[in-house]
Predicted model as a PDB file, atoms N, CA, C, CB and O in Angstrom, pLDDT in the B-factor column:
MODEL        1                                                                  
ATOM      1  N   MET A   1      25.189 -26.532  76.696  1.00 72.00           N  
ATOM      2  CA  MET A   1      24.709 -25.236  76.292  1.00 72.00           C  
ATOM      3  C   MET A   1      25.040 -25.020  74.814  1.00 72.00           C  
ATOM      4  CB  MET A   1      25.323 -24.125  77.171  1.00 72.00           C  
ATOM      5  O   MET A   1      26.094 -25.436  74.332  1.00 72.00           O  
ATOM      6  N   ASN A   2      24.169 -24.396  74.146  1.00 94.00           N  
ATOM      7  CA  ASN A   2      24.324 -24.144  72.731  1.00 94.00           C  
ATOM      8  C   ASN A   2      25.452 -23.125  72.509  1.00 94.00           C  
ATOM      9  CB  ASN A   2      22.995 -23.642  72.121  1.00 94.00           C  
ATOM     10  O   ASN A   2      25.541 -22.134  73.235  1.00 94.00           O  
ATOM     11  N   LEU A   3      26.299 -23.362  71.523  1.00 95.00           N  
ATOM     12  CA  LEU A   3      27.430 -22.484  71.241  1.00 95.00           C  
ATOM     13  C   LEU A   3      26.969 -21.081  70.820  1.00 95.00           C  
ATOM     14  CB  LEU A   3      28.306 -23.098  70.147  1.00 95.00           C  
ATOM     15  O   LEU A   3      27.577 -20.084  71.209  1.00 95.00           O  
ATOM     16  N   GLY A   4      25.918 -21.009  70.042  1.00 93.00           N  
ATOM     17  CA  GLY A   4      25.390 -19.718  69.601  1.00 93.00           C  
ATOM     18  C   GLY A   4      24.889 -18.892  70.772  1.00 93.00           C  
ATOM     19  O   GLY A   4      25.094 -17.679  70.816  1.00 93.00           O  
ATOM     20  N   LEU A   5      24.225 -19.553  71.729  1.00 95.00           N  
ATOM     21  CA  LEU A   5      23.727 -18.854  72.920  1.00 95.00           C  
ATOM     22  C   LEU A   5      24.894 -18.347  73.767  1.00 95.00           C  
ATOM     23  CB  LEU A   5      22.819 -19.787  73.762  1.00 95.00           C  
ATOM     24  O   LEU A   5      24.823 -17.243  74.307  1.00 95.00           O  
ATOM     25  N   ALA A   6      25.955 -19.125  73.892  1.00 95.00           N  
ATOM     26  CA  ALA A   6      27.123 -18.716  74.670  1.00 95.00           C  
ATOM     27  C   ALA A   6      27.786 -17.485  74.045  1.00 95.00           C  
ATOM     28  CB  ALA A   6      28.135 -19.876  74.770  1.00 95.00           C  
ATOM     29  O   ALA A   6      28.152 -16.548  74.754  1.00 95.00           O  
ATOM     30  N   ILE A   7      27.938 -17.490  72.730  1.00 96.00           N  
ATOM     31  CA  ILE A   7      28.533 -16.345  72.045  1.00 96.00           C  
ATOM     32  C   ILE A   7      27.650 -15.120  72.213  1.00 96.00           C  
ATOM     33  CB  ILE A   7      28.747 -16.652  70.550  1.00 96.00           C  
ATOM     34  O   ILE A   7      28.158 -14.026  72.461  1.00 96.00           O  
ATOM     35  N   PHE A   8      26.352 -15.278  72.085  1.00 96.00           N  
ATOM     36  CA  PHE A   8      25.409 -14.173  72.252  1.00 96.00           C  
ATOM     37  C   PHE A   8      25.512 -13.582  73.664  1.00 96.00           C  
ATOM     38  CB  PHE A   8      23.966 -14.650  71.974  1.00 96.00           C  
ATOM     39  O   PHE A   8      25.536 -12.361  73.819  1.00 96.00           O  
ATOM     40  N   LEU A   9      25.571 -14.427  74.682  1.00 97.00           N  
ATOM     41  CA  LEU A   9      25.674 -13.945  76.062  1.00 97.00           C  
ATOM     42  C   LEU A   9      26.993 -13.219  76.315  1.00 97.00           C  
ATOM     43  CB  LEU A   9      25.532 -15.110  77.035  1.00 97.00           C  
ATOM     44  O   LEU A   9      27.031 -12.230  77.048  1.00 97.00           O  
ATOM     45  N   ILE A  10      28.063 -13.706  75.714  1.00 97.00           N  
ATOM     46  CA  ILE A  10      29.355 -13.043  75.868  1.00 97.00           C  
ATOM     47  C   ILE A  10      29.319 -11.656  75.240  1.00 97.00           C  
ATOM     48  CB  ILE A  10      30.475 -13.886  75.237  1.00 97.00           C  
ATOM     49  O   ILE A  10      29.823 -10.697  75.825  1.00 97.00           O  
ATOM     50  N   ILE A  11      28.732 -11.541  74.061  1.00 98.00           N  
ATOM     51  CA  ILE A  11      28.633 -10.241  73.386  1.00 98.00           C  
ATOM     52  C   ILE A  11      27.758  -9.286  74.188  1.00 98.00           C  
ATOM     53  CB  ILE A  11      28.067 -10.409  71.961  1.00 98.00           C  
ATOM     54  O   ILE A  11      28.099  -8.111  74.325  1.00 98.00           O  
ATOM     55  N   ILE A  12      26.649  -9.762  74.715  1.00 98.00           N  
ATOM     56  CA  ILE A  12      25.762  -8.922  75.530  1.00 98.00           C  
ATOM     57  C   ILE A  12      26.498  -8.457  76.796  1.00 98.00           C  
ATOM     58  CB  ILE A  12      24.461  -9.700  75.910  1.00 98.00           C  
ATOM     59  O   ILE A  12      26.399  -7.286  77.164  1.00 98.00           O  
ATOM     60  N   ALA A  13      27.224  -9.343  77.457  1.00 98.00           N  
ATOM     61  CA  ALA A  13      27.966  -8.974  78.665  1.00 98.00           C  
ATOM     62  C   ALA A  13      29.042  -7.937  78.338  1.00 98.00           C  
ATOM     63  CB  ALA A  13      28.606 -10.223  79.311  1.00 98.00           C  
ATOM     64  O   ALA A  13      29.269  -7.013  79.118  1.00 98.00           O  
ATOM     65  N   LEU A  14      29.696  -8.086  77.202  1.00 98.00           N  
ATOM     66  CA  LEU A  14      30.712  -7.125  76.779  1.00 98.00           C  
ATOM     67  C   LEU A  14      30.095  -5.747  76.546  1.00 98.00           C  
ATOM     68  CB  LEU A  14      31.413  -7.613  75.503  1.00 98.00           C  
ATOM     69  O   LEU A  14      30.637  -4.737  76.996  1.00 98.00           O  
ATOM     70  N   LEU A  15      28.974  -5.707  75.850  1.00 98.00           N  
ATOM     71  CA  LEU A  15      28.307  -4.426  75.593  1.00 98.00           C  
ATOM     72  C   LEU A  15      27.840  -3.763  76.890  1.00 98.00           C  
ATOM     73  CB  LEU A  15      27.113  -4.632  74.656  1.00 98.00           C  
ATOM     74  O   LEU A  15      27.989  -2.552  77.054  1.00 98.00           O  
ATOM     75  N   ILE A  16      27.286  -4.533  77.794  1.00 98.00           N  
ATOM     76  CA  ILE A  16      26.839  -3.980  79.080  1.00 98.00           C  
ATOM     77  C   ILE A  16      28.040  -3.453  79.866  1.00 98.00           C  
ATOM     78  CB  ILE A  16      26.078  -5.055  79.910  1.00 98.00           C  
ATOM     79  O   ILE A  16      27.950  -2.398  80.494  1.00 98.00           O  
ATOM     80  N   GLY A  17      29.146  -4.165  79.838  1.00 97.00           N  
ATOM     81  CA  GLY A  17      30.353  -3.715  80.527  1.00 97.00           C  
ATOM     82  C   GLY A  17      30.913  -2.430  79.932  1.00 97.00           C  
ATOM     83  O   GLY A  17      31.350  -1.547  80.671  1.00 97.00           O  
ATOM     84  N   LEU A  18      30.905  -2.314  78.615  1.00 97.00           N  
ATOM     85  CA  LEU A  18      31.392  -1.098  77.967  1.00 97.00           C  
ATOM     86  C   LEU A  18      30.519   0.105  78.307  1.00 97.00           C  
ATOM     87  CB  LEU A  18      31.446  -1.291  76.454  1.00 97.00           C  
ATOM     88  O   LEU A  18      31.034   1.176  78.629  1.00 97.00           O  
ATOM     89  N   VAL A  19      29.217  -0.065  78.237  1.00 97.00           N  
ATOM     90  CA  VAL A  19      28.303   1.044  78.547  1.00 97.00           C  
ATOM     91  C   VAL A  19      28.413   1.421  80.020  1.00 97.00           C  
ATOM     92  CB  VAL A  19      26.841   0.665  78.198  1.00 97.00           C  
ATOM     93  O   VAL A  19      28.473   2.604  80.356  1.00 97.00           O  
ATOM     94  N   GLY A  20      28.440   0.425  80.896  1.00 97.00           N  
ATOM     95  CA  GLY A  20      28.572   0.693  82.332  1.00 97.00           C  
ATOM     96  C   GLY A  20      29.895   1.359  82.666  1.00 97.00           C  
ATOM     97  O   GLY A  20      29.931   2.272  83.490  1.00 97.00           O  
ATOM     98  N   GLY A  21      30.973   0.924  82.048  1.00 97.00           N  
ATOM     99  CA  GLY A  21      32.278   1.520  82.274  1.00 97.00           C  
ATOM    100  C   GLY A  21      32.347   2.955  81.790  1.00 97.00           C  
ATOM    101  O   GLY A  21      32.954   3.805  82.442  1.00 97.00           O  
ATOM    102  N   PHE A  22      31.724   3.231  80.641  1.00 97.00           N  
ATOM    103  CA  PHE A  22      31.713   4.594  80.114  1.00 97.00           C  
ATOM    104  C   PHE A  22      30.998   5.530  81.067  1.00 97.00           C  
ATOM    105  CB  PHE A  22      31.049   4.637  78.738  1.00 97.00           C  
ATOM    106  O   PHE A  22      31.528   6.588  81.408  1.00 97.00           O  
ATOM    107  N   TYR A  23      29.801   5.158  81.505  1.00 97.00           N  
ATOM    108  CA  TYR A  23      29.050   6.039  82.391  1.00 97.00           C  
ATOM    109  C   TYR A  23      29.677   6.123  83.782  1.00 97.00           C  
ATOM    110  CB  TYR A  23      27.613   5.561  82.501  1.00 97.00           C  
ATOM    111  O   TYR A  23      29.591   7.164  84.434  1.00 97.00           O  
ATOM    112  N   GLY A  24      30.296   5.060  84.234  1.00 97.00           N  
ATOM    113  CA  GLY A  24      31.000   5.105  85.516  1.00 97.00           C  
ATOM    114  C   GLY A  24      32.191   6.046  85.464  1.00 97.00           C  
ATOM    115  O   GLY A  24      32.391   6.844  86.380  1.00 97.00           O  
ATOM    116  N   ALA A  25      32.982   5.963  84.406  1.00 97.00           N  
ATOM    117  CA  ALA A  25      34.142   6.849  84.251  1.00 97.00           C  
ATOM    118  C   ALA A  25      33.694   8.299  84.083  1.00 97.00           C  
ATOM    119  CB  ALA A  25      35.000   6.414  83.044  1.00 97.00           C  
ATOM    120  O   ALA A  25      34.336   9.217  84.593  1.00 97.00           O  
ATOM    121  N   ARG A  26      32.602   8.497  83.372  1.00 96.00           N  
ATOM    122  CA  ARG A  26      32.076   9.854  83.171  1.00 96.00           C  
ATOM    123  C   ARG A  26      31.643  10.473  84.497  1.00 96.00           C  
ATOM    124  CB  ARG A  26      30.891   9.833  82.187  1.00 96.00           C  
ATOM    125  O   ARG A  26      31.943  11.635  84.770  1.00 96.00           O  
ATOM    126  N   ALA A  27      30.947   9.708  85.310  1.00 96.00           N  
ATOM    127  CA  ALA A  27      30.510  10.207  86.616  1.00 96.00           C  
ATOM    128  C   ALA A  27      31.706  10.489  87.520  1.00 96.00           C  
ATOM    129  CB  ALA A  27      29.568   9.197  87.289  1.00 96.00           C  
ATOM    130  O   ALA A  27      31.713  11.484  88.245  1.00 96.00           O  
ATOM    131  N   TYR A  28      32.716   9.622  87.483  1.00 96.00           N  
ATOM    132  CA  TYR A  28      33.915   9.817  88.288  1.00 96.00           C  
ATOM    133  C   TYR A  28      34.628  11.107  87.888  1.00 96.00           C  
ATOM    134  CB  TYR A  28      34.860   8.617  88.141  1.00 96.00           C  
ATOM    135  O   TYR A  28      35.043  11.875  88.756  1.00 96.00           O  
ATOM    136  N   MET A  29      34.775  11.354  86.587  1.00 95.00           N  
ATOM    137  CA  MET A  29      35.480  12.555  86.132  1.00 95.00           C  
ATOM    138  C   MET A  29      34.696  13.822  86.470  1.00 95.00           C  
ATOM    139  CB  MET A  29      35.732  12.484  84.622  1.00 95.00           C  
ATOM    140  O   MET A  29      35.295  14.839  86.822  1.00 95.00           O  
ATOM    141  N   LYS A  30      33.369  13.776  86.370  1.00 93.00           N  
ATOM    142  CA  LYS A  30      32.566  14.937  86.761  1.00 93.00           C  
ATOM    143  C   LYS A  30      32.781  15.264  88.230  1.00 93.00           C  
ATOM    144  CB  LYS A  30      31.074  14.683  86.487  1.00 93.00           C  
ATOM    145  O   LYS A  30      32.957  16.428  88.590  1.00 93.00           O  
ATOM    146  N   LYS A  31      32.766  14.244  89.078  1.00 93.00           N  
ATOM    147  CA  LYS A  31      32.963  14.454  90.509  1.00 93.00           C  
ATOM    148  C   LYS A  31      34.377  14.954  90.785  1.00 93.00           C  
ATOM    149  CB  LYS A  31      32.694  13.156  91.288  1.00 93.00           C  
ATOM    150  O   LYS A  31      34.572  15.825  91.632  1.00 93.00           O  
ATOM    151  N   TYR A  32      35.355  14.413  90.082  1.00 92.00           N  
ATOM    152  CA  TYR A  32      36.750  14.829  90.272  1.00 92.00           C  
ATOM    153  C   TYR A  32      36.928  16.305  89.935  1.00 92.00           C  
ATOM    154  CB  TYR A  32      37.692  13.973  89.406  1.00 92.00           C  
ATOM    155  O   TYR A  32      37.577  17.039  90.681  1.00 92.00           O  
ATOM    156  N   PHE A  33      36.357  16.743  88.817  1.00 88.00           N  
ATOM    157  CA  PHE A  33      36.509  18.143  88.423  1.00 88.00           C  
ATOM    158  C   PHE A  33      35.693  19.081  89.297  1.00 88.00           C  
ATOM    159  CB  PHE A  33      36.109  18.322  86.978  1.00 88.00           C  
ATOM    160  O   PHE A  33      36.034  20.259  89.405  1.00 88.00           O  
ATOM    161  N   GLN A  34      34.627  18.599  89.925  1.00 86.00           N  
ATOM    162  CA  GLN A  34      33.911  19.421  90.894  1.00 86.00           C  
ATOM    163  C   GLN A  34      34.749  19.600  92.150  1.00 86.00           C  
ATOM    164  CB  GLN A  34      32.551  18.795  91.240  1.00 86.00           C  
ATOM    165  O   GLN A  34      34.802  20.695  92.711  1.00 86.00           O  
ATOM    166  N   ASP A  35      35.399  18.539  92.594  1.00 86.00           N  
ATOM    167  CA  ASP A  35      36.218  18.599  93.804  1.00 86.00           C  
ATOM    168  C   ASP A  35      37.551  19.296  93.563  1.00 86.00           C  
ATOM    169  CB  ASP A  35      36.463  17.201  94.336  1.00 86.00           C  
ATOM    170  O   ASP A  35      38.047  19.988  94.452  1.00 86.00           O  
ATOM    171  N   ASN A  36      38.138  19.130  92.386  1.00 82.00           N  
ATOM    172  CA  ASN A  36      39.453  19.696  92.047  1.00 82.00           C  
ATOM    173  C   ASN A  36      39.371  20.435  90.720  1.00 82.00           C  
ATOM    174  CB  ASN A  36      40.534  18.585  91.978  1.00 82.00           C  
ATOM    175  O   ASN A  36      39.784  19.901  89.690  1.00 82.00           O  
ATOM    176  N   PRO A  37      38.848  21.650  90.730  1.00 77.00           N  
ATOM    177  CA  PRO A  37      38.738  22.364  89.450  1.00 77.00           C  
ATOM    178  C   PRO A  37      40.108  22.722  88.897  1.00 77.00           C  
ATOM    179  CB  PRO A  37      37.897  23.633  89.614  1.00 77.00           C  
ATOM    180  O   PRO A  37      41.047  22.947  89.660  1.00 77.00           O  
ATOM    181  N   PRO A  38      40.229  22.777  87.570  1.00 82.00           N  
ATOM    182  CA  PRO A  38      41.509  23.166  86.982  1.00 82.00           C  
ATOM    183  C   PRO A  38      41.844  24.614  87.343  1.00 82.00           C  
ATOM    184  CB  PRO A  38      41.477  22.989  85.449  1.00 82.00           C  
ATOM    185  O   PRO A  38      40.948  25.428  87.567  1.00 82.00           O  
ATOM    186  N   ILE A  39      43.122  24.924  87.396  1.00 83.00           N  
ATOM    187  CA  ILE A  39      43.562  26.261  87.796  1.00 83.00           C  
ATOM    188  C   ILE A  39      43.344  27.232  86.633  1.00 83.00           C  
ATOM    189  CB  ILE A  39      45.061  26.248  88.233  1.00 83.00           C  
ATOM    190  O   ILE A  39      43.727  26.953  85.497  1.00 83.00           O  
ATOM    191  N   SER A  40      42.730  28.364  86.932  1.00 84.00           N  
ATOM    192  CA  SER A  40      42.477  29.379  85.921  1.00 84.00           C  
ATOM    193  C   SER A  40      43.349  30.609  86.191  1.00 84.00           C  
ATOM    194  CB  SER A  40      40.978  29.765  85.898  1.00 84.00           C  
ATOM    195  O   SER A  40      44.033  30.685  87.211  1.00 84.00           O  
ATOM    196  N   GLU A  41      43.314  31.553  85.276  1.00 84.00           N  
ATOM    197  CA  GLU A  41      44.105  32.773  85.440  1.00 84.00           C  
ATOM    198  C   GLU A  41      43.621  33.573  86.648  1.00 84.00           C  
ATOM    199  CB  GLU A  41      44.032  33.637  84.166  1.00 84.00           C  
ATOM    200  O   GLU A  41      44.416  34.215  87.334  1.00 84.00           O  
ATOM    201  N   ASP A  42      42.316  33.530  86.905  1.00 86.00           N  
ATOM    202  CA  ASP A  42      41.777  34.245  88.069  1.00 86.00           C  
ATOM    203  C   ASP A  42      42.336  33.678  89.372  1.00 86.00           C  
ATOM    204  CB  ASP A  42      40.241  34.169  88.080  1.00 86.00           C  
ATOM    205  O   ASP A  42      42.647  34.426  90.300  1.00 86.00           O  
ATOM    206  N   MET A  43      42.461  32.360  89.435  1.00 87.00           N  
ATOM    207  CA  MET A  43      43.004  31.730  90.643  1.00 87.00           C  
ATOM    208  C   MET A  43      44.475  32.098  90.834  1.00 87.00           C  
ATOM    209  CB  MET A  43      42.846  30.198  90.569  1.00 87.00           C  
ATOM    210  O   MET A  43      44.920  32.336  91.957  1.00 87.00           O  
ATOM    211  N   ILE A  44      45.220  32.143  89.742  1.00 88.00           N  
ATOM    212  CA  ILE A  44      46.637  32.507  89.832  1.00 88.00           C  
ATOM    213  C   ILE A  44      46.774  33.966  90.265  1.00 88.00           C  
ATOM    214  CB  ILE A  44      47.353  32.277  88.472  1.00 88.00           C  
ATOM    215  O   ILE A  44      47.637  34.294  91.080  1.00 88.00           O  
ATOM    216  N   ALA A  45      45.919  34.847  89.719  1.00 89.00           N  
ATOM    217  CA  ALA A  45      45.962  36.257  90.101  1.00 89.00           C  
ATOM    218  C   ALA A  45      45.646  36.420  91.580  1.00 89.00           C  
ATOM    219  CB  ALA A  45      44.979  37.077  89.253  1.00 89.00           C  
ATOM    220  O   ALA A  45      46.274  37.232  92.259  1.00 89.00           O  
ATOM    221  N   ALA A  46      44.685  35.664  92.088  1.00 89.00           N  
ATOM    222  CA  ALA A  46      44.345  35.735  93.509  1.00 89.00           C  
ATOM    223  C   ALA A  46      45.508  35.248  94.370  1.00 89.00           C  
ATOM    224  CB  ALA A  46      43.084  34.904  93.803  1.00 89.00           C  
ATOM    225  O   ALA A  46      45.802  35.844  95.407  1.00 89.00           O  
ATOM    226  N   MET A  47      46.179  34.161  93.946  1.00 88.00           N  
ATOM    227  CA  MET A  47      47.326  33.662  94.709  1.00 88.00           C  
ATOM    228  C   MET A  47      48.460  34.678  94.733  1.00 88.00           C  
ATOM    229  CB  MET A  47      47.823  32.341  94.120  1.00 88.00           C  
ATOM    230  O   MET A  47      49.096  34.892  95.765  1.00 88.00           O  
ATOM    231  N   MET A  48      48.703  35.303  93.582  1.00 89.00           N  
ATOM    232  CA  MET A  48      49.773  36.302  93.529  1.00 89.00           C  
ATOM    233  C   MET A  48      49.437  37.504  94.402  1.00 89.00           C  
ATOM    234  CB  MET A  48      50.018  36.754  92.082  1.00 89.00           C  
ATOM    235  O   MET A  48      50.315  38.058  95.062  1.00 89.00           O  
ATOM    236  N   ALA A  49      48.171  37.909  94.408  1.00 89.00           N  
ATOM    237  CA  ALA A  49      47.762  39.038  95.239  1.00 89.00           C  
ATOM    238  C   ALA A  49      47.912  38.697  96.718  1.00 89.00           C  
ATOM    239  CB  ALA A  49      46.310  39.438  94.929  1.00 89.00           C  
ATOM    240  O   ALA A  49      48.286  39.560  97.512  1.00 89.00           O  
ATOM    241  N   GLN A  50      47.628  37.461  97.097  1.00 91.00           N  
ATOM    242  CA  GLN A  50      47.779  37.039  98.493  1.00 91.00           C  
ATOM    243  C   GLN A  50      49.243  37.029  98.910  1.00 91.00           C  
ATOM    244  CB  GLN A  50      47.167  35.650  98.701  1.00 91.00           C  
ATOM    245  O   GLN A  50      49.562  37.258 100.076  1.00 91.00           O  
ATOM    246  N   MET A  51      50.132  36.763  97.955  1.00 90.00           N  
ATOM    247  CA  MET A  51      51.557  36.744  98.275  1.00 90.00           C  
ATOM    248  C   MET A  51      52.164  38.142  98.226  1.00 90.00           C  
ATOM    249  CB  MET A  51      52.298  35.824  97.316  1.00 90.00           C  
ATOM    250  O   MET A  51      53.364  38.303  98.447  1.00 90.00           O  
ATOM    251  N   GLY A  52      51.355  39.147  97.940  1.00 88.00           N  
ATOM    252  CA  GLY A  52      51.851  40.508  97.934  1.00 88.00           C  
ATOM    253  C   GLY A  52      52.378  40.970  96.592  1.00 88.00           C  
ATOM    254  O   GLY A  52      52.951  42.056  96.502  1.00 88.00           O  
ATOM    255  N   GLN A  53      52.201  40.181  95.546  1.00 86.00           N  
ATOM    256  CA  GLN A  53      52.658  40.578  94.221  1.00 86.00           C  
ATOM    257  C   GLN A  53      51.506  41.232  93.467  1.00 86.00           C  
ATOM    258  CB  GLN A  53      53.211  39.360  93.436  1.00 86.00           C  
ATOM    259  O   GLN A  53      50.339  40.910  93.692  1.00 86.00           O  
ATOM    260  N   LYS A  54      51.843  42.142  92.579  1.00 86.00           N  
ATOM    261  CA  LYS A  54      50.836  42.774  91.749  1.00 86.00           C  
ATOM    262  C   LYS A  54      50.809  42.027  90.419  1.00 86.00           C  
ATOM    263  CB  LYS A  54      51.129  44.304  91.548  1.00 86.00           C  
ATOM    264  O   LYS A  54      51.740  42.159  89.624  1.00 86.00           O  
ATOM    265  N   PRO A  55      49.757  41.242  90.162  1.00 84.00           N  
ATOM    266  CA  PRO A  55      49.754  40.406  88.955  1.00 84.00           C  
ATOM    267  C   PRO A  55      49.515  41.232  87.694  1.00 84.00           C  
ATOM    268  CB  PRO A  55      48.686  39.318  89.069  1.00 84.00           C  
ATOM    269  O   PRO A  55      48.498  41.915  87.569  1.00 84.00           O  
ATOM    270  N   SER A  56      50.461  41.162  86.765  1.00 87.00           N  
ATOM    271  CA  SER A  56      50.295  41.801  85.466  1.00 87.00           C  
ATOM    272  C   SER A  56      49.871  40.737  84.455  1.00 87.00           C  
ATOM    273  CB  SER A  56      51.613  42.516  85.015  1.00 87.00           C  
ATOM    274  O   SER A  56      50.002  39.539  84.709  1.00 87.00           O  
ATOM    275  N   ALA A  57      49.370  41.179  83.323  1.00 87.00           N  
ATOM    276  CA  ALA A  57      48.929  40.236  82.284  1.00 87.00           C  
ATOM    277  C   ALA A  57      50.115  39.416  81.776  1.00 87.00           C  
ATOM    278  CB  ALA A  57      48.254  40.993  81.106  1.00 87.00           C  
ATOM    279  O   ALA A  57      49.975  38.225  81.499  1.00 87.00           O  
ATOM    280  N   LYS A  58      51.270  40.048  81.655  1.00 89.00           N  
ATOM    281  CA  LYS A  58      52.456  39.338  81.178  1.00 89.00           C  
ATOM    282  C   LYS A  58      52.866  38.242  82.157  1.00 89.00           C  
ATOM    283  CB  LYS A  58      53.617  40.317  80.964  1.00 89.00           C  
ATOM    284  O   LYS A  58      53.170  37.122  81.746  1.00 89.00           O  
ATOM    285  N   LYS A  59      52.877  38.560  83.440  1.00 88.00           N  
ATOM    286  CA  LYS A  59      53.255  37.578  84.461  1.00 88.00           C  
ATOM    287  C   LYS A  59      52.246  36.429  84.514  1.00 88.00           C  
ATOM    288  CB  LYS A  59      53.362  38.254  85.843  1.00 88.00           C  
ATOM    289  O   LYS A  59      52.635  35.271  84.667  1.00 88.00           O  
ATOM    290  N   LEU A  60      50.948  36.745  84.389  1.00 88.00           N  
ATOM    291  CA  LEU A  60      49.929  35.692  84.382  1.00 88.00           C  
ATOM    292  C   LEU A  60      50.128  34.752  83.200  1.00 88.00           C  
ATOM    293  CB  LEU A  60      48.523  36.304  84.337  1.00 88.00           C  
ATOM    294  O   LEU A  60      50.039  33.534  83.350  1.00 88.00           O  
ATOM    295  N   ASN A  61      50.395  35.315  82.030  1.00 88.00           N  
ATOM    296  CA  ASN A  61      50.621  34.477  80.846  1.00 88.00           C  
ATOM    297  C   ASN A  61      51.855  33.599  81.016  1.00 88.00           C  
ATOM    298  CB  ASN A  61      50.771  35.349  79.595  1.00 88.00           C  
ATOM    299  O   ASN A  61      51.849  32.438  80.607  1.00 88.00           O  
ATOM    300  N   GLN A  62      52.919  34.145  81.617  1.00 90.00           N  
ATOM    301  CA  GLN A  62      54.122  33.351  81.849  1.00 90.00           C  
ATOM    302  C   GLN A  62      53.831  32.174  82.770  1.00 90.00           C  
ATOM    303  CB  GLN A  62      55.230  34.221  82.442  1.00 90.00           C  
ATOM    304  O   GLN A  62      54.265  31.053  82.506  1.00 90.00           O  
ATOM    305  N   VAL A  63      53.095  32.428  83.851  1.00 88.00           N  
ATOM    306  CA  VAL A  63      52.787  31.362  84.808  1.00 88.00           C  
ATOM    307  C   VAL A  63      51.885  30.309  84.164  1.00 88.00           C  
ATOM    308  CB  VAL A  63      52.113  31.944  86.072  1.00 88.00           C  
ATOM    309  O   VAL A  63      52.096  29.113  84.362  1.00 88.00           O  
ATOM    310  N   MET A  64      50.875  30.744  83.391  1.00 87.00           N  
ATOM    311  CA  MET A  64      49.984  29.788  82.727  1.00 87.00           C  
ATOM    312  C   MET A  64      50.753  28.931  81.722  1.00 87.00           C  
ATOM    313  CB  MET A  64      48.835  30.528  82.020  1.00 87.00           C  
ATOM    314  O   MET A  64      50.548  27.719  81.651  1.00 87.00           O  
ATOM    315  N   ASN A  65      51.633  29.559  80.950  1.00 89.00           N  
ATOM    316  CA  ASN A  65      52.431  28.790  79.982  1.00 89.00           C  
ATOM    317  C   ASN A  65      53.359  27.810  80.686  1.00 89.00           C  
ATOM    318  CB  ASN A  65      53.249  29.734  79.091  1.00 89.00           C  
ATOM    319  O   ASN A  65      53.550  26.687  80.220  1.00 89.00           O  
ATOM    320  N   MET A  66      53.935  28.230  81.803  1.00 89.00           N  
ATOM    321  CA  MET A  66      54.810  27.350  82.567  1.00 89.00           C  
ATOM    322  C   MET A  66      54.025  26.142  83.101  1.00 89.00           C  
ATOM    323  CB  MET A  66      55.468  28.124  83.731  1.00 89.00           C  
ATOM    324  O   MET A  66      54.526  25.018  83.075  1.00 89.00           O  
ATOM    325  N   MET A  67      52.814  26.371  83.578  1.00 84.00           N  
ATOM    326  CA  MET A  67      52.001  25.270  84.108  1.00 84.00           C  
ATOM    327  C   MET A  67      51.575  24.326  82.988  1.00 84.00           C  
ATOM    328  CB  MET A  67      50.761  25.817  84.840  1.00 84.00           C  
ATOM    329  O   MET A  67      51.581  23.110  83.180  1.00 84.00           O  
ATOM    330  N   LYS A  68      51.206  24.857  81.828  1.00 82.00           N  
ATOM    331  CA  LYS A  68      50.835  24.008  80.699  1.00 82.00           C  
ATOM    332  C   LYS A  68      52.022  23.171  80.244  1.00 82.00           C  
ATOM    333  CB  LYS A  68      50.308  24.858  79.535  1.00 82.00           C  
ATOM    334  O   LYS A  68      51.867  22.001  79.894  1.00 82.00           O  
ATOM    335  N   HIS A  69      53.199  23.769  80.250  1.00 84.00           N  
ATOM    336  CA  HIS A  69      54.405  23.043  79.861  1.00 84.00           C  
ATOM    337  C   HIS A  69      54.692  21.905  80.849  1.00 84.00           C  
ATOM    338  CB  HIS A  69      55.611  24.004  79.784  1.00 84.00           C  
ATOM    339  O   HIS A  69      55.082  20.812  80.439  1.00 84.00           O  
ATOM    340  N   GLN A  70      54.499  22.160  82.135  1.00 82.00           N  
ATOM    341  CA  GLN A  70      54.732  21.130  83.165  1.00 82.00           C  
ATOM    342  C   GLN A  70      53.727  19.981  83.024  1.00 82.00           C  
ATOM    343  CB  GLN A  70      54.634  21.750  84.585  1.00 82.00           C  
ATOM    344  O   GLN A  70      54.078  18.822  83.247  1.00 82.00           O  
ATOM    345  N   GLN A  71      52.492  20.293  82.659  1.00 73.00           N  
ATOM    346  CA  GLN A  71      51.468  19.248  82.526  1.00 73.00           C  
ATOM    347  C   GLN A  71      51.747  18.328  81.355  1.00 73.00           C  
ATOM    348  CB  GLN A  71      50.094  19.872  82.364  1.00 73.00           C  
ATOM    349  O   GLN A  71      51.380  17.153  81.391  1.00 73.00           O  
ATOM    350  N   LYS A  72      52.392  18.843  80.314  1.00 73.00           N  
ATOM    351  CA  LYS A  72      52.692  18.025  79.126  1.00 73.00           C  
ATOM    352  C   LYS A  72      53.782  17.009  79.398  1.00 73.00           C  
ATOM    353  CB  LYS A  72      53.107  18.912  77.964  1.00 73.00           C  
ATOM    354  O   LYS A  72      53.860  15.993  78.707  1.00 73.00           O  
ATOM    355  N   LYS A  73      54.631  17.261  80.397  1.00 67.00           N  
ATOM    356  CA  LYS A  73      55.738  16.348  80.705  1.00 67.00           C  
ATOM    357  C   LYS A  73      55.265  15.090  81.340  1.00 67.00           C  
ATOM    358  CB  LYS A  73      56.735  17.005  81.600  1.00 67.00           C  
ATOM    359  O   LYS A  73      56.073  14.219  81.660  1.00 67.00           O  
TER     360      LYS A  73                                                      
ENDMDL                                                                          
END                                                                             
């Protein structure tokens, strides 16, 4: 087999793999976020209301900041 043809095929396979991997990962992340949406302030307020607490803006901000801090670790 010609060396130039082998190099060309390797480069083409690499490009196809990169494009396929990008779109595969993109589809996976879209599905993941549909199934597991990130927690919002509205969701936290609803949880606090279900637990019998009256959610204030200050308490919501504290909980959101605490969750963001935990995610960074």
